[in-house]
N, C-alpha and C positions, 0 to 999 in steps of 0.2 A: 632457310635458303631453298629456293625452288629446285636447284640441281641436287641437293642432298636428299630432299623428299623424293624426287624422281628416281634416284638410284636406290633408295630404300624400297620404293614401290616395285621397281623392276626386280630387285632381289626377292621380294615376296612372290611376285609373279613367277619367277624362275623356280621357286620351291614348290609352287602349286600346279604349274603348267609345263608344257614342253619348252625348255629354254631356247631351243634353236628357232622357235617361231617368234620370239620377242625381240624387240629392238627399241632404241632410244633415238629421238631426233631432236635437234635444236634449231629453232628458227628465230631470226632477229628482224625487227622492223622498228624503225624510228626509236632506237635506244631501248626498246622493249625486247626482252628475250623470252621465248616460249619454249618449254620443254614438253615433249609428248612421248608417250610410250605406244609402240605399235605392236600388235599381236596378230600374226597370221596374214594370209593373203587369200582373199575370197573372190569368187567369180562375180559377185554383185552385192549391192547394198543389203538386199534381203538376207543373203547367206551370212553376211557380217553381223547383221542384227540378231539373227538366230544364234550365232556363236556367242554374242554378248550375253544373251539370256542363259547360256549354259555355263558362264563363268562362275567360279565360287563367289558366294555372297560378299566376302571381304574384298574382292576385287571389283565388285559392282558398286560399292559404296560411293565412289567418286563419279558415278554416272558416265561410264565410257560410252562413246558413240562412234558409229562408223565414219571413216574419213578416207577419201581417195588420196592416194599418195603416188608419187612417181619415184621409182627406185632406179638410181643410176649405179651402174657397176663399172 
């Protein structure tokens, strides 16, 4: 199940990184649910890409990529 995998991945990220910078998002479209993990807030795409290169290897195995998001509070 995708949500179980995402929660396990987030727990692993929390153990390796600063947990206050990680989050989970869920998006649905046409009966398809997508779950993503967000880590950090960066000034631009280049800064996000550089941060990805610094992630531990076990977190880079799923090929993370920068993505622009909108945070609603």
